[in-house]
ZAVEX-487684 format. One line per 2 residues: their letters; for each residue x, y, z of C-alpha. Coordinates in nm, 3 decimals. Layout:
<recs>
A	X:Y:Z | ...
</recs>
This chain:
<recs>
ML	-0.194:-0.135:0.498 | -0.372:-0.451:0.603
VN	-0.538:-0.634:0.314 | -0.744:-0.951:0.312
YP	-0.755:-1.104:-0.035 | -0.831:-1.443:-0.192
PK	-0.532:-1.682:-0.193 | -0.567:-1.737:-0.570
VA	-0.478:-1.371:-0.637 | -0.107:-1.315:-0.693
VL	0.048:-1.060:-0.455 | 0.207:-0.878:-0.750
SL	-0.135:-0.839:-0.917 | -0.287:-0.709:-0.593
VN	-0.006:-0.457:-0.538 | -0.016:-0.337:-0.900
SL	-0.393:-0.287:-0.877 | -0.366:-0.095:-0.550
KG	-0.088:0.126:-0.684 | -0.266:0.190:-1.015
IS	-0.604:0.274:-0.867 | -0.463:0.492:-0.589
SR	-0.237:0.675:-0.837 | -0.532:0.757:-1.063
MI	-0.742:0.874:-0.768 | -0.463:1.094:-0.629
RQ	-0.384:1.244:-0.971 | -0.753:1.325:-1.027
KQ	-0.740:1.541:-0.713 | -0.454:1.736:-0.877
YP	-0.240:1.800:-0.570 | 0.032:2.043:-0.686
SI	0.290:1.921:-0.431 | 0.290:1.568:-0.573
GK	0.488:1.663:-0.884 | 0.801:1.717:-0.672
KL	0.783:1.366:-0.527 | 0.744:1.153:-0.839
WG	0.984:0.873:-0.938 | 1.048:0.966:-1.300
GA	0.681:1.048:-1.356 | 0.548:0.757:-1.149
LW	0.361:0.821:-0.826 | 0.481:0.500:-0.660
SP	0.821:0.340:-0.650 | 0.837:0.013:-0.847
SY	0.921:-0.181:-0.530 | 0.698:-0.308:-0.249
FA	0.706:-0.525:0.061 | 0.442:-0.784:0.141
GS	0.431:-1.002:0.450 | 0.183:-1.264:0.559
CG	0.037:-1.312:0.902 | -0.177:-1.621:0.867
GA	-0.311:-1.754:1.194 | -0.257:-1.436:1.396
PI	-0.574:-1.274:1.533 | -0.667:-0.974:1.317
EI	-0.679:-0.739:1.616 | -0.319:-0.824:1.708
VR	-0.206:-0.758:1.351 | -0.403:-0.431:1.337
QY	-0.251:-0.321:1.669 | 0.099:-0.399:1.543
IE	0.044:-0.197:1.224 | -0.097:0.101:1.413
QQ	0.201:0.102:1.649 | 0.435:0.145:1.351
KA	0.318:0.507:1.318 | 0.446:0.602:1.664
PH	0.805:0.730:1.698 | 1.023:0.524:1.936
</recs>
C-alpha cells in the first residue's frame, strides 16, 4: 500500500486508523471465511512494516510495489 500523509501524523496513528477502518468495513460485509483467519478475534496482526521513500519519483515507487505481486 502506498500512502501519502502529512509529516506531522505519527506512522503508528496512521496504521492504527487504516487497520481499524478497514476491519470495520470488512466485518460489515460479513465474509464467512474471515472467521478462520483471525488473530484471537482481531482481523489484523498487531505488527506492521512501514518504509519511507522520500525523494523517489512516485511512479518508480508505484512500479516497485506492483512488481512485488509477481512471483519470481
